C-alpha positions in Angstrom: 134.2 97.8 113.1 134.4 96.1 116.4 134.2 92.3 117.0 130.7 92.5 118.4 129.5 94.5 115.3 131.1 91.9 113.0 129.3 89.1 114.8 125.9 90.9 114.6 126.5 91.7 110.9 127.5 88.0 110.2 124.3 86.8 112.0 122.1 89.1 109.9 123.8 88.0 106.7 123.3 84.3 107.7 119.6 84.9 108.5 119.1 86.7 105.2 120.8 83.9 103.2 118.7 81.4 105.1 115.5 83.2 104.2 116.5 83.4 100.5 117.5 79.8 100.3 114.2 78.8 102.0 112.2 80.8 99.6 114.0 79.3 96.6 113.7 75.6 97.7 110.3 75.6 99.2 107.5 74.4 96.9 105.4 77.1 95.4 101.7 77.0 96.1 99.4 76.1 93.2 97.9 79.2 91.6 94.1 78.5 91.2 93.2 81.8 89.7 91.5 81.9 86.3 93.6 83.0 83.4 92.5 81.4 80.1 95.5 82.9 78.2 97.5 80.8 75.7 100.7 81.1 77.6 99.4 80.4 81.1 100.4 77.0 82.5 98.5 77.3 85.8 95.6 74.8 86.3 93.0 77.3 84.9 95.0 78.5 82.0 94.7 77.5 78.4 98.3 76.7 77.4 97.5 73.0 76.7 94.4 73.7 74.6 96.2 76.4 72.5 99.0 74.0 71.7 96.6 71.2 70.9 94.6 73.2 68.5 96.7 72.2 65.5 95.9 68.5 66.2 92.2 69.3 66.9 92.0 71.4 63.6 94.5 69.8 61.3 93.1 71.5 58.3 92.8 74.9 59.8 95.2 77.8 60.0 95.4 79.1 63.6 96.2 82.7 64.4 96.5 84.2 67.9 94.9 87.7 68.3 96.2 90.1 70.9 94.1 93.1 70.0 90.5 94.1 70.1 88.1 92.0 68.0 86.9 95.3 66.5 90.5 96.2 65.2 90.9 92.7 63.9 87.7 92.5 62.0 88.2 96.0 60.5 91.6 94.9 59.1 90.9 91.3 58.0 89.9 90.3 54.5 86.1 89.8 54.6 86.2 87.4 51.7 88.1 84.7 53.8 85.8 82.5 55.9 86.9 82.1 59.5 86.0 81.2 63.0 86.6 83.3 66.1 87.3 81.5 69.4 86.7 83.4 72.7 87.2 81.7 76.1 87.0 83.6 79.4 85.0 83.6 82.6 83.4 86.9 81.7 82.6 88.0 78.1 81.6 91.6 77.4 81.7 93.4 74.1 81.0 97.2 73.7 78.7 98.6 71.1 81.3 99.0 68.4 82.7 95.5 69.0 79.2 94.1 69.0 78.2 95.7 65.7 81.4 94.4 64.1 80.9 90.9 65.4 77.3 90.7 64.3 78.3 91.8 60.8 81.1 89.2 60.9 78.8 86.4 61.7 76.1 87.6 59.4 78.6 87.2 56.5 78.8 83.5 57.1 81.5 83.2 59.8 81.3 81.5 63.3 82.0 82.8 66.7 82.7 80.3 69.5 82.2 81.8 73.0 82.9 79.9 76.3 82.1 82.1 79.3 80.2 81.7 82.5 79.0 85.3 82.4 77.7 86.7 79.1 76.1 90.2 79.1 75.8 93.3 77.1 74.4 94.4 73.8 75.4 91.1 72.1 73.4 89.0 74.6 70.4 91.3 74.2 70.6 91.1 70.4 70.7 87.3 70.5 67.9 87.2 73.1 70.2 85.2 75.5 70.1 85.3 79.3 72.5 83.4 81.5 72.3 82.8 85.2 74.8 81.3 87.7 74.0 78.8 90.4 75.9 79.3 93.7 73.9 77.1 96.1 74.9 73.7 94.7 75.0 71.0 97.3 78.0 69.2 95.8 80.9 70.5 93.9 80.5 68.0 91.2 78.8 69.1 87.9 78.0 66.6 85.2 78.0 67.9 81.6 76.7 66.1 78.5 76.0 66.7 74.8 72.7 66.3 73.0 74.4 64.5 70.2 74.5 60.8 71.2 77.1 59.9 68.5 79.9 61.4 70.5 82.5 59.1 72.1 82.0 60.1 75.7 78.5 60.8 77.1 79.1 62.3 80.5 81.8 64.6 81.9 82.3 65.5 85.5 83.7 68.8 86.8 84.5 69.1 90.4 86.7 72.2 90.9 86.4 75.8 90.0 82.8 75.3 88.8 79.8 77.6 89.6 77.2 76.2 87.2 76.0 78.7 84.6 73.2 77.9 82.3 70.7 79.5 79.9 67.4 80.7 81.2 66.3 82.4 78.0 67.2 81.8 74.3 65.7 82.6 70.9 64.0 79.3 70.3 63.4 80.1 66.6 67.1 80.3 65.8 68.7 78.3 68.7 69.7 74.7 68.9 70.5 73.1 72.3 73.7 71.2 72.0 74.4 70.2 75.6 73.3 70.3 79.3 74.7 70.4 82.8 73.3 68.5 85.7 73.9 69.5 89.4 72.3 69.1 92.8 71.1 72.1 94.8 69.8 72.6 98.3 67.6 75.3 99.9 66.6 76.0 103.5 63.3 77.4 102.3 62.4 74.5 100.1 61.2 71.1 101.4 62.9 69.5 98.5 66.5 69.8 99.8 68.2 67.5 97.2 66.8 68.8 93.9 68.7 67.7 90.8 68.6 70.3 88.1 69.3 69.7 84.4 69.8 72.9 82.5 71.1 73.8 79.0 74.6 75.2 78.9 75.7 74.7 75.3 73.8 76.2 72.3 74.1 77.2 68.7 72.4 80.4 67.6 72.0 81.2 63.9 72.5 84.8 62.8 72.4 85.7 59.2 74.5 83.2 57.3 76.7 82.3 60.3 76.2 81.3 63.8 77.2 81.8 67.5 78.2 78.7 69.4 78.1 79.5 73.2 79.1 77.4 76.1 78.8 78.4 79.8 81.5 76.1 81.1 84.8 77.8 80.3 86.8 75.8 82.9 86.3 72.7 80.7 88.8 74.2 78.3 91.6 74.8 80.9 94.7 72.8 81.5 93.3 71.2 84.7 90.5 69.4 82.8 92.1 68.8 79.4 94.9 66.9 81.1 92.4 64.8 83.0 89.5 62.6 82.0 87.5 65.4 80.4 89.8 66.1 77.5 87.2 65.0 75.0 84.7 67.7 76.1 86.6 70.5 74.3 87.3 68.5 71.1 83.7 67.3 70.8 82.4 70.9 71.4 84.7 72.2 68.7 83.3 69.7 66.2 80.5 72.3 65.4 83.0 74.7 63.9 83.7 74.7 60.2 87.2 73.9 58.7 88.2 77.5 58.2 90.8 79.9 59.5 90.7 79.9 63.3 91.3 83.1 65.3 92.3 82.5 69.0 91.4 85.5 71.1 94.1 86.3 73.6 93.0 89.8 74.3 89.8 89.6 76.3 91.3 87.4 79.0 91.3 87.6 82.8 95.0 86.8 83.0 96.1 88.9 80.1 99.2 91.0 80.8 98.4 94.7 80.7 101.1 97.3 80.5 100.7 99.6 83.5 103.8 101.6 82.9 103.5 105.3 82.3 105.2 104.6 78.9 102.3 102.3 77.8 101.4 104.7 75.0 105.0 104.6 73.6 105.2 100.8 74.0 101.9 100.3 72.3 103.0 102.2 69.2 105.4 100.2 67.0 107.3 103.2 65.7 107.7 104.8 69.1 108.5 101.5 70.7 111.4 100.8 68.4 112.6 104.3 68.6 112.7 104.0 72.4 114.5 100.6 72.2 117.1 102.1 69.8 117.7 105.0 72.1 118.2 102.8 75.1 120.6 100.4 73.1 122.5 103.4 71.8 123.0 104.9 75.3 124.2 101.5 76.6 126.7 101.1 73.7 127.9 104.7 74.2 128.5 104.1 77.9 130.4 100.8 77.2 132.7 102.2 74.5 133.2 105.5 76.3 134.3 103.6 79.4 136.7 101.5 77.4 138.4 104.6 75.9 138.7 106.4 79.2 141.6 105.3 81.4 141.8 105.7 85.1 144.0 108.5 86.4 147.4 107.0 87.3 148.3 108.2 90.8 151.6 110.0 91.3 153.9 107.9 93.5 156.5 110.0 95.2 160.0 108.3 95.4 161.2 107.4 98.9 163.3 110.1 100.4 166.8 109.5 101.7 166.2 110.0 105.4 169.6 109.0 106.5 170.7 112.6 107.2 167.4 113.4 108.9 167.8 110.3 111.0 171.3 111.3 112.0 170.2 114.7 112.9 167.3 113.3 115.0 169.6 111.0 116.9 172.2 113.7 117.3 169.6 116.0 118.7 168.8 113.5 121.4 172.3 113.5 122.8 174.3 116.6 121.7 172.4 119.1 123.8 172.9 117.1 127.0 176.5 116.2 126.2 175.8 112.6 127.4 178.7 111.0 125.6 178.8 108.0 127.9 175.2 107.0 126.9 176.0 107.7 123.3 179.2 105.6 123.3 177.4 102.8 125.2 174.7 102.5 122.4 177.4 102.8 119.7 179.3 99.9 121.3 176.1 97.8 121.7 175.2 98.4 118.0 178.8 97.4 116.9 178.8 94.2 118.9 175.4 93.3 117.4 176.9 93.9 114.0 179.8 91.5 114.8 177.4 88.8 115.9 175.2 89.1 112.9 178.1 89.6 110.4 180.8 87.3 111.6 178.9 84.9 113.9 181.3 85.5 116.8 180.1 85.3 120.4 180.6 88.8 122.1 179.9 87.8 125.6 183.5 87.8 126.6 185.9 90.2 124.8 189.1 88.2 125.5 192.2 87.2 123.5 190.3 84.3 121.9 187.6 86.7 120.8 190.2 89.1 119.3 191.8 86.2 117.4 188.5 84.9 115.9 187.3 88.4 115.0 190.6 89.4 113.3 190.6 86.2 111.2 187.0 86.5 110.1 187.1 90.3 109.5 190.4 90.2 107.5 192.0 92.7 109.8 195.4 92.5 111.6 195.4 91.3 115.2 197.0 94.6 116.3 194.2 96.7 114.7 191.5 94.5 116.1 193.1 94.4 119.6 193.4 98.2 119.6 189.6 98.6 118.8 188.6 96.0 121.5 190.9 97.6 124.1 189.2 101.0 123.4 185.8 99.5 123.8 186.8 97.8 127.1 188.3 101.0 128.4 185.2 103.1 127.6 183.0 100.5 129.3 185.0 100.9 132.5 185.4 104.7 132.2 182.7 106.6 134.1 182.9 109.9 132.3 183.3 110.2 128.5 184.4 113.2 126.5 183.6 114.3 123.1 187.0 113.2 121.9 186.2 109.6 123.2 183.1 109.6 121.0 185.0 110.8 117.9 187.8 108.2 118.4 185.3 105.4 118.9 183.4 106.3 115.8 186.6 106.6 113.7 187.9 103.2 114.9 184.6 101.4 114.2 184.2 102.9 110.7 187.8 102.0 109.8 187.2 98.4 111.0 184.0 98.1 109.0 185.9 99.1 105.8 187.8 95.8 105.9 187.8 93.2 103.1 184.6 91.2 102.9 182.3 93.8 104.4 
């Protein structure tokens, strides 16, 4: 990889790291969608309400339901009195669910419904019709209860509110428990600032039980319970009996739905655990199999003795040309380098002083040392060398190197 490519790659990595760091440290925008689930901590979730239920109903057992109301009511013990709590922006029950809920309430139980849109067979059976007001002049909606004994008389809701109210109820079996007040405007009406007061909280008797319905579900979310309107939810729950309380976490806008192709397997307990055991078993097999297997140890060939090959290579450079002078010159240069590195003797001038120092340090006699140096000097001055000259030089050098202390 060239220098330019490395610079470009480094810049790309730096930009990528900068983007990641920026995304991590930047504040996340507030999620204002409606959720109503018990685990949702966004403003319009119901995490706070669900965790406050034990303090609101200290004498009640609370059970979270994550399946259809039809399945729950089929399985439950009908002799145990209970309440069913449903909070969502849109409430719709199919025919089977409706029949089961009506039977459940008729046996003396209560269903609390908080939803801004309530339609279907259940609404038709109870003779209830709800409408939603979208042309409000101000965002603020004021809610109040009919019971004047409550601690707080008025509650103001300013965000996420499109007022819903009842336009038709069964007056023979229905009690109005609360109203909402809001201001509307119309371009076709001369009265542009009309203040409307409409019922939004009722209790409808059915058999031995009752339906308690509120059209202001946002009042039960984190945003308002943590504010000045926290008493609205507790006061509205005061109409429920002290029985087992079911919290519906199934019919929710923010409910997590499995969209995986394996949703059938994951929805069946037996198949789900079989799948999990299979995955865990495969992971364990891979881990232990990998630990038992060793990597192949590569074969490392020993280094070959290339001295002979080197000698042959060097010999082939000179022998065919019979250039003994060049060969002897390199041999002498190599020998003098050996003397400098081995005995630390200056080889610039090969005189009597040099011979004396070299013979003393090499442990050789002066005569032997002088014979070798004289041979070297004679070969340097000789223009033409013979094969015998090369053999003599090599023999003398090798004999000298075999001295004591080599």
